[in-house]
C-alpha positions as CSV (number, residue, x, y, z in Angstrom):
1,X,0.0,0.0,0.0
2,X,1.3,3.5,-0.9
3,X,2.2,6.1,1.7
4,X,-0.7,8.2,0.4
5,X,-3.2,5.5,1.1
6,X,-1.7,4.6,4.4
7,X,-1.8,8.2,5.6
8,X,-5.4,8.7,4.3
9,X,-6.4,5.6,6.3
10,X,-4.4,6.7,9.4
11,X,-5.9,10.2,9.3
12,X,-9.4,9.3,8.3
13,X,-9.0,11.6,5.3
14,X,-8.4,14.7,7.5
15,X,-5.5,17.0,8.1
16,X,-3.7,15.4,11.1
17,X,-3.1,18.9,12.5
18,X,-6.3,20.9,12.0
19,X,-8.8,18.2,10.8
20,X,-9.5,20.0,7.6
21,X,-10.9,17.8,4.8
22,X,-9.8,20.0,1.9
23,X,-6.6,20.3,-0.1
24,X,-4.8,17.4,1.6
25,X,-1.4,16.0,0.7
26,X,1.5,14.1,2.2
27,X,4.0,16.2,4.1
28,X,7.4,14.7,4.9
29,X,8.7,15.8,8.3
30,X,12.4,16.7,7.9
31,X,15.1,15.7,8.5
32,X,14.3,12.1,7.4
33,X,16.2,9.0,8.3
34,X,14.4,6.3,6.2
35,X,11.4,8.3,5.0
36,X,8.0,6.6,4.8
37,X,4.9,6.5,7.0
38,X,6.8,7.1,10.2
39,X,8.2,10.4,9.0
40,X,5.2,11.8,7.2
41,X,1.9,13.4,8.0
42,X,-1.3,14.0,6.0
43,X,-1.9,17.8,6.1
44,X,-3.8,20.5,4.4
45,X,-2.1,23.1,2.3
46,X,-3.0,25.8,4.8
47,X,-1.0,24.1,7.5
48,X,1.9,23.2,5.2
49,X,2.2,26.7,3.8
50,X,2.4,28.1,7.3
51,X,4.9,25.4,8.5
52,X,7.1,26.2,5.5
53,X,6.8,30.0,5.7
54,X,7.9,31.2,9.2
55,X,6.3,34.6,10.1
56,X,3.2,33.8,8.0
57,X,1.3,32.0,10.8
58,X,-2.4,32.6,11.6
59,X,-2.3,32.2,15.4
60,X,-5.9,31.2,15.7
61,X,-5.5,28.5,13.0
62,X,-2.9,26.8,15.3
63,X,-5.2,26.5,18.3
64,X,-5.9,23.0,16.7
65,X,-2.6,21.9,18.2
66,X,-4.3,21.7,21.6
67,X,-5.8,18.4,20.2
68,X,-3.2,17.2,17.6
69,X,-0.3,17.4,20.0
70,X,-1.7,14.3,21.7
71,X,-1.7,12.3,18.5
72,X,-0.4,8.7,18.9
73,X,1.8,9.3,15.8
74,X,5.2,10.7,16.3
75,X,5.5,12.8,13.2
76,X,2.3,14.7,14.1
77,X,3.7,15.3,17.6
78,X,7.0,16.6,16.2
79,X,5.2,19.1,13.9
80,X,2.9,20.2,16.8
81,X,6.0,20.7,19.0
82,X,7.8,22.7,16.3
83,X,4.8,25.0,15.7
84,X,4.1,25.5,19.4
85,X,7.8,26.4,19.8
86,X,7.6,28.9,16.9
87,X,4.5,30.5,18.4
88,X,5.3,30.3,22.1
89,X,5.6,34.1,22.6
90,X,1.8,34.3,22.3
91,X,1.5,32.6,25.7
92,X,-0.9,29.7,25.2
93,X,1.5,27.8,23.0
94,X,4.1,27.9,25.8
95,X,1.6,26.4,28.2
96,X,0.9,23.5,25.8
97,X,4.6,23.0,25.2
98,X,5.1,22.5,28.9
99,X,2.6,19.6,28.8
100,X,4.5,17.7,26.1
101,X,7.0,15.0,26.8
102,X,9.3,13.3,24.3
103,X,12.0,10.6,24.6
104,X,15.5,11.7,23.6
105,X,15.4,10.6,20.0
106,X,12.0,12.3,19.3
107,X,13.1,15.5,21.0
108,X,16.3,15.6,18.9
109,X,14.1,15.1,15.8
110,X,11.8,17.9,16.8
111,X,14.7,20.2,17.6
112,X,16.5,19.4,14.4
113,X,15.0,22.4,12.5
114,X,16.0,24.9,15.2
115,X,12.4,25.7,16.2
116,X,13.1,25.3,19.9
117,X,16.1,27.6,19.9
118,X,16.3,31.3,20.6
119,X,16.6,33.4,17.5
120,X,20.3,34.3,18.2
121,X,21.2,30.6,18.3
122,X,19.4,29.6,15.0
123,X,21.4,28.8,12.0
124,X,20.5,31.1,9.2
125,X,21.3,30.2,5.6
126,X,22.1,33.1,3.2
127,X,22.7,33.2,-0.5
128,X,25.6,35.0,-2.2
129,X,23.8,38.3,-1.8
130,X,23.0,37.8,1.9
131,X,19.3,37.0,1.2
132,X,17.9,34.5,3.8
133,X,17.1,31.1,2.3
134,X,14.2,29.0,3.5
135,X,13.3,25.3,3.1
136,X,11.5,24.9,-0.3
137,X,13.1,28.0,-1.9
138,X,14.4,28.0,-5.5
139,X,18.0,29.2,-6.3
140,X,20.2,29.6,-9.3
141,X,23.9,28.5,-9.4
142,X,26.1,31.5,-10.0
143,X,29.2,29.4,-10.8
144,X,30.0,26.0,-12.4
145,X,30.3,23.5,-9.6
146,X,32.1,20.1,-9.7
147,X,30.1,17.5,-7.8
148,X,32.3,15.6,-5.4
149,X,32.3,11.8,-6.0
150,X,31.0,12.2,-9.6
151,X,32.1,13.4,-12.9
152,X,29.1,15.7,-13.1
153,X,29.5,19.5,-13.3
154,X,26.5,21.6,-12.2
155,X,26.5,24.5,-14.7
156,X,26.2,28.2,-13.9
157,X,22.6,29.3,-14.3
158,X,21.1,26.0,-13.4
159,X,17.9,26.4,-11.4
160,X,17.6,24.3,-8.2
161,X,14.0,24.1,-6.9
162,X,12.7,23.1,-3.5
163,X,16.0,23.2,-1.6
164,X,16.5,21.7,1.8
165,X,18.6,23.3,4.5
166,X,21.4,21.7,6.4
167,X,20.3,22.3,10.0
168,X,23.9,21.9,11.3
169,X,25.8,24.2,8.9
170,X,24.6,27.5,7.5
171,X,26.8,27.2,4.5
172,X,25.2,24.0,3.1
173,X,21.9,23.4,1.3
174,X,20.7,20.3,-0.7
175,X,18.9,20.3,-4.0
176,X,18.4,18.2,-7.1
177,X,20.5,18.9,-10.2
178,X,19.9,16.7,-13.2
179,X,17.9,14.3,-11.0
180,X,20.7,13.9,-8.5
181,X,20.5,15.3,-4.9
182,X,23.7,17.3,-4.2
183,X,25.1,19.4,-1.4
184,X,25.6,23.0,-2.5
185,X,27.6,25.8,-0.8
186,X,25.3,28.8,-0.2
187,X,27.9,31.3,-1.5
188,X,27.5,29.9,-5.0
189,X,23.7,30.4,-5.2
190,X,21.3,33.3,-5.7
191,X,17.7,33.1,-4.5
192,X,15.1,33.5,-7.3
């Protein structure tokens, strides 16, 4: 059975965060180890857009976390923790955060994106012009890059869509070039 069908069955055809029944799709909770059902949630595009665009959250929309944080499914709990951490300055999310408990591995996964850190401790990825890069952004290579471990050369001007950030190093992002996922140094890209 495909991940889509498994998640539809698990979620009852509802967003696992806000219970919406419209515009649903699979969302992979990064960073992944093996991928699959244990690292994915079924979510609406409203939730996904706000997860992927920090600063664009509708605080009232996320009151749904009062229920979804108690999900029996770890990836749902992880996303709930991350969003509550991001919104904690509003007061009520901090109260909910204090009620959550994770084992060490789950807490490490939840913290992997930096949501639980103070702003001055967060790793910020910037392109060659100093523009902040976010997960899912598109960039263009500004220089020909040799790909380590391969004979491939990623050419200047190549567009790399839907980048992923390295949450341990501000100088590295990942993206697909010619169907191959590669690590790219941020000083050689420009956000589009």
